[in-house]
C-alpha positions as CSV (number, residue, x, y, z in Angstrom):
1,M,-11.4,2.0,-2.5
2,S,-9.5,-1.1,-3.6
3,E,-9.7,-4.5,-2.0
4,R,-6.9,-5.8,0.2
5,A,-4.7,-8.5,-1.2
6,A,-5.3,-12.0,0.3
7,P,-2.5,-14.5,1.1
8,F,-1.9,-17.2,-1.5
9,F,-0.8,-19.9,0.9
10,C,-0.6,-20.9,4.6
11,P,2.8,-19.8,6.1
12,Y,2.8,-22.9,8.3
13,C,1.9,-25.8,5.9
14,G,1.9,-24.2,2.5
15,D,-1.7,-25.2,1.6
16,E,-3.9,-22.9,-0.4
17,D,-7.2,-23.6,1.3
18,L,-7.4,-20.3,3.3
19,R,-10.6,-18.6,4.5
20,P,-11.1,-15.3,6.3
21,N,-11.3,-15.8,10.1
22,E,-13.9,-14.1,12.3
23,Q,-11.2,-12.5,14.5
24,G,-11.3,-9.5,12.2
25,H,-9.2,-7.6,9.6
26,G,-6.2,-9.6,8.3
27,A,-7.1,-12.8,10.2
28,W,-7.1,-16.1,8.2
29,E,-7.5,-19.7,8.9
30,C,-6.1,-22.7,7.1
31,A,-8.4,-25.7,6.6
32,A,-5.5,-28.1,6.0
33,C,-3.6,-27.6,9.2
34,S,-6.3,-25.9,11.4
35,R,-4.1,-22.9,12.2
36,A,-5.3,-19.3,12.4
37,F,-2.9,-16.4,11.7
38,Q,-3.1,-12.7,11.2
39,L,-1.3,-10.5,8.7
40,K,-0.3,-7.0,9.6
41,F,1.6,-4.3,7.7
42,L,4.2,-2.9,10.0
43,G,5.5,-0.1,7.8
44,L,8.3,0.8,5.4
45,L,11.9,0.2,6.2
46,A,14.3,3.1,6.1
47,P,16.7,3.1,3.2
48,A,20.2,1.8,4.1
49,T,22.8,4.5,4.6
50,S,25.6,2.3,3.2
51,G,25.9,-0.2,0.5
52,N,26.2,-3.2,2.9
53,T,23.5,-3.6,5.5
54,P,24.9,-5.0,8.9
55,G,24.3,-8.7,9.2
56,R,24.0,-9.3,5.5
57,E,26.8,-10.7,3.3
58,E,27.6,-9.0,0.0
59,I,26.9,-11.2,-3.0
């Protein structure tokens, strides 16, 4: 079984000093800004049925 990927930086302050949090799987804490957050995989998005997704501008 492979190890899960860890986040590289805090989503709030951008610092890289992250440590696993005792809340459980996917929970991390940032030593720089004293925030705790949790990462969770929600699933795969369905492929778009047309070339332009609603709400997105074509480049």
